[in-house]
C-alpha positions in Angstrom: 80.3 200.7 -9.4 79.4 197.9 -11.7 76.3 197.8 -13.8 74.8 194.9 -12.0 74.8 196.7 -8.7 73.4 199.9 -10.3 70.6 197.9 -11.9 69.8 196.2 -8.5 69.6 199.6 -6.9 67.3 200.9 -9.6 65.2 197.8 -9.4 64.8 198.1 -5.6 64.1 201.8 -5.8 61.3 201.4 -8.3 59.9 198.4 -6.3 59.7 200.8 -3.3 58.0 203.4 -5.4 55.5 200.8 -6.7 54.7 199.9 -3.1 54.4 203.5 -1.9 52.1 204.4 -4.8 50.0 201.3 -4.2 49.7 202.1 -0.5 48.6 205.7 -1.2 46.0 204.6 -3.7 44.7 201.8 -1.4 44.5 204.2 1.6 42.4 206.6 -0.6 40.2 203.7 -1.7 39.5 202.5 1.9 39.3 205.9 3.6 37.4 208.0 1.2 36.2 206.0 -1.8 33.8 208.8 -2.9 36.4 211.6 -2.5 39.2 210.4 -4.8 42.0 212.8 -5.5 41.6 215.4 -8.3 42.3 214.3 -11.8 45.9 215.7 -11.7 46.7 213.9 -8.5 45.2 210.7 -9.8 47.2 211.0 -13.0 50.4 211.4 -11.0 49.7 208.3 -8.9 48.7 206.2 -11.9 51.8 207.4 -13.9 54.1 206.7 -10.9 52.6 203.2 -10.5 52.8 202.4 -14.3 56.4 203.7 -14.5 57.4 201.7 -11.4 56.0 198.5 -12.8 57.5 199.1 -16.2 61.0 199.8 -14.8 60.7 196.8 -12.5 60.0 194.5 -15.4 62.7 196.0 -17.6 65.4 196.0 -14.9 64.4 192.5 -13.8 64.8 191.2 -17.4 68.2 192.8 -17.7 69.3 191.4 -14.3 68.1 188.0 -15.4 70.0 188.3 -18.6 73.2 189.4 -16.7 72.8 186.4 -14.4 72.6 184.1 -17.5 69.0 183.1 -16.6 70.3 181.2 -13.5 67.8 181.8 -10.7 67.1 180.6 -7.2 63.9 178.5 -6.6 62.1 181.4 -4.8 62.4 183.5 -8.0 59.4 181.7 -9.6 57.2 182.5 -6.6 58.3 186.1 -7.0 57.2 186.2 -10.6 53.8 184.6 -9.8 53.2 187.1 -6.9 54.2 190.0 -9.2 51.6 188.8 -11.8 49.0 188.6 -8.9 49.9 192.1 -7.9 49.4 193.4 -11.4 46.1 191.6 -11.8 44.7 192.6 -8.4 45.8 196.2 -8.9 44.0 196.4 -12.2 40.9 195.0 -10.3 41.2 197.5 -7.5 42.0 200.6 -9.4 41.0 199.9 -13.0 37.4 200.5 -14.1 35.1 202.7 -12.1 32.0 200.7 -12.9 33.0 197.9 -10.5 31.4 197.7 -7.0 33.3 199.2 -4.1 33.5 195.8 -2.4 35.2 194.2 -5.5 37.7 197.1 -5.7 38.5 196.7 -2.0 38.9 193.0 -2.4 41.3 193.6 -5.3 43.4 196.0 -3.1 43.4 193.5 -0.3 44.6 190.7 -2.5 47.3 193.0 -4.0 48.4 193.9 -0.4 48.7 190.2 0.5 50.7 189.5 -2.6 53.0 192.5 -1.9 53.6 191.1 1.6 54.4 187.7 0.2 56.7 189.1 -2.4 58.6 191.2 0.1 58.9 188.2 2.4 60.4 186.1 -0.4 62.8 188.9 -1.3 64.0 189.3 2.3 64.1 185.7 3.4 65.2 184.1 0.0 64.1 180.6 1.2 65.7 177.5 -0.3 63.0 175.3 -1.7 65.4 173.0 -3.6 65.5 170.2 -1.1 69.1 171.0 -0.1 67.8 172.0 3.3 66.8 168.5 4.2 70.2 167.1 3.3 71.9 169.8 5.2 69.8 169.1 8.3 70.6 165.4 8.0 74.3 166.1 7.7 74.1 168.3 10.8 72.1 165.7 12.8 74.7 163.0 12.0 77.5 165.3 13.1 75.7 166.0 16.4 75.3 162.3 17.4 78.2 161.3 19.7 80.3 158.4 18.5 80.5 155.4 20.8 84.1 154.8 22.0 85.3 151.2 22.1 85.6 149.8 25.6 89.2 150.0 26.9 90.9 147.1 28.6 91.1 148.9 31.9 87.3 149.7 31.8 86.6 146.0 31.1 88.7 145.0 34.2 86.8 147.5 36.3 83.4 146.1 35.2 84.6 142.5 35.9 85.7 143.5 39.4 82.3 145.2 40.1 80.4 142.1 38.8 82.4 139.7 40.9 81.9 141.8 44.0 78.1 141.8 43.6 77.9 138.0 43.3 
């Protein structure tokens, strides 16, 4: 197995772990905000989330380097959504002196950003404008070409016209 594939597997695995740890923490925040897990459980969740985000960044940078910094247009959206996830996660699970409504709003924004990021990763849309030119090329290919009128068709049309007059 080559190193690029191994790094992609590690990257996706820790992305999944980041999502799972976020979902667990968000469920605890929404279901029982006063009854948070014991300190040991909270430390495990926080450590898992921090480790996941750190490994995601490191493997992402190495994959980017291996790809010689050539990226698809959707990659920039992925980076922006990742920063939104980090920011909203800090808002949701950071300081305890924030109101519960602010913390829930942070978790909600992070969930929307996670959904957007996963959508980008799965669909990998092409925002480069090549889609329009591909659609134009397809529509031109679909238009039937007009065949020139054959001599025998012209004679048949003349006979029909003379019969009607």
